Each structure stands twice: as structure tokens, then as C-alpha cells.
N, C-alpha and C positions, 0 to 999 in steps of 0.2 A: 346643641352640637358644639363640640370643641373645634377650634380653628384648624387643627390638623385633619380632623375628620371631614370638615367642610371642604378643605382643599382636595382630599382624596375623592369625595363625592363629586365635586365640580369637575375634576379631571376625568372621572368615570363617565359623567354625562357628556362632556365634550368628546371623549373617545367614541361613545355610542353614536352621537350625532354625526361625527366625521365618517364612521364606518357605514352608517345608513346612506350618507350622501355619496360615498364612493361606490356603494352597491348599486345605487340608482344610475350612476354614470357608467357603470361597467356593463350595461346591457348591450349585447352585440347581436346584430342580425347575422343570419347564415346565408351565404350565397352558394347556390348549387345548380346543377344541370346547365353549366356554361358551355355553349356551342357557338361556332361561327359558320357562316354559309360557304365561305371560300377558304378551305384549308390551305395552309402554307403561304397565304398572301393576306395583306391588309390587316384586319383584326386577327388576333391570335388568342383563341380560347385557352390554350395551355399556359400562356403568359398572363392571363387575367386573374388577378388575386386581390384579396383585401389589403388595404394599405396598412403596413405594420404600425404606423403612428396613429391611425384611426381605423379600427377594424370595421366600422360602419361605412367606410368609403371603399367601393370596388374600383381598383385601378384597372382600366381596360388595356390589355396588352396589344402590341403591334408586332407583326412579323418583321423579320430582319433578313439580311442577306440578299442574294441575287438568284433569280429563277434560272436554272441550269439550261432550259430550252431557249428562252427568249433573251437572256442576259439582262432583263429588266429588274429593277429593284423590287423586293417583295413588300416594302413598307407601304403605308397608305398614301399613295401619291399618283396624281395624274399629270402627265407631261407630254411633250411632243412625241416621245417614243411609245407612250402608253396613254392614250387620250382619255380613257375612262377607267375609274377605279370605284368599285361598288362592293359592299359587303354588309352583312347583318350579323349582329351578335345577340344572343339571347341567354337569359338566366332566370333563376327563381330566387326570390328573397323571402326568407322565413324569419318572422319575429320570434324572440325568445318567449317562453311561457309568461303569461300575464301582460304582454305588450302587443301592440299592433304597429304596422307600418303607416306612419302619419304623412310623410312627405318624401318625395324623391327629387333630387336635383342633379341634372346631367350637365357636365361642363366639358368643353373641348377647346383645344388650342391648335393652331397650325401655322403654316407659312405659305405665302403667296408671292410669286414673282410678278412684279408690277412694272409696267411701262405703258406708253401710249398705244402700242400695237399688240400687247399680250392679252389673251382672252382666257380667263379661267372662271369657274363657278363651282359651287357645291350646294348640297342640301341634305338635311337630316330629318328623319321622322322617328317616332317611337310609338310602341304599343305597350301601354301599361294597364295590366289587368283587363286585357282584351279591348281597351279603348284607344284607338289611334289618335295621334296628335302630331302636328307639325312643329319641329324644333326650330326650323328656320332655313333660309337660303342665304348664301354669301358669295361675294365676288372678290372683294379686296381684303377681307380679314376672315380667316377660317375659324375664328373663335365664336362659340355659341354657349348660351346657358339657357336651360329650360327646366321648369319645375312641374311636378304633378302633386297636387294636394289631395291626399286620400283620407283626410281626417274623418270625414263624415261616414266613410265606408267601414272603418275599424277592421281592416283586413289583416290577418296574421300571415297570409301567404300571398305574394304578388308576383306574377310572371311579367317579365320585361323583355322587350325586343327593340333593338336600336338599329336602324338602317341608315347608312351613309353613302352618298354618291358624290364623286368628284369628277369634273370635266375640264379638259384643257385643249384648246386648238393650237395655241402657241403659248409658251410660258409653262409654269408649273404651279400646282397647288397640292398641299399635303397636310395631313393631320400629324401632330407631334405628340399629343397626349389627350386622354379622355378619362373621365371617371364618373361614377354615380354615387352620390352621398345619400344615405338613408337616415331619416329622422324617425326615431321610435317614440311612442307615447304609451303610458300605462292604460290597460283596458279598464273601462269603468266598473 
């Protein structure tokens, strides 16, 4: 082989390898049937969308504004004027052809008013493929991370439901953001 031919051949092989790698990375889960239990408050199914920078991450939307009847905020908050805030969001994850849902990671962040006399608490659970699990309870930090390893099941469709409860007798506790990251793997 001549030197020029070798360079063209090497460039072609490199391009083929790069395109194969980018194809594997481009596999995207589909999120559908997104619903929440308390319309117009707390979680907001209409604002729940895949992350534009990582389409395998579902960004859970939160309601905004103020309730016209109670003048209480619609965001996910419990405080002295609204001592309990609870909602459930559900959705379905579908893997692309040739792949399965290997792992889910739920992450949430929030804010809590703290002092000696303030009392706040929260808890979260989820049901992944009809199996319930506790994500955790919290009082001083509304952040949580939970994972569900589905590798052995090789599921191509996974229903998910996340329930959140916030309580405040004095003080305030709120969720500021939440998301679910999907890890896909190729079917054997």
C-alpha cells in the first residue's frame, strides 16, 4: 500500500470507529404517559420534559404561581400557611430497539428553614416496575438520591411512580428540582 492510500484507509477506519461510538452514545429512552396526582400544584406533568443536554434525564417540572382561592404558592412547599404538600408523578420509560433500561437514578434538591424551634420533615417513595421502595426521609436537608438497578430484568419498558410528602408545623420546606436519569444497556 502506498503512503497516501494508507492515510486514506486509516482516516476511513477512524471515521468508522467514531461514528460507531457516537451511534452507541446516541441511544435515547422515551418518556411517555406523564401524569401527576394534584393538577396545578406541586409536581407539574406539563412541565416535565427530557433534559435538552441529556435526553436520558427526565427533568420533573414544578407548578408555579399562586392558588387563586387560597393565595398559597403552587410550588412544592409546606409552610405555616400550608402545613402539608403531597403529590405523585408517574411516567413510562421505553428503551430504544436493541436496548433495555439498566438503571434509574432519582435526584432531588430542596430548601429548609432551620432554627431551634422550626419543625419540618419530608419523605419520598417510588414504585419502579411495580416494586415499591423508600427513597428516604429528611428534616434538615431536602436532598435525596435513590437508584433502582434493573440490569438482571432486561426490561424494555418500565413504569415509574414517585410520591413526595412535605410537612411543616413551623418553618418551611420545599423541593426546588428533581430528575430521573436513565442508564440504557444493549440487549444480549
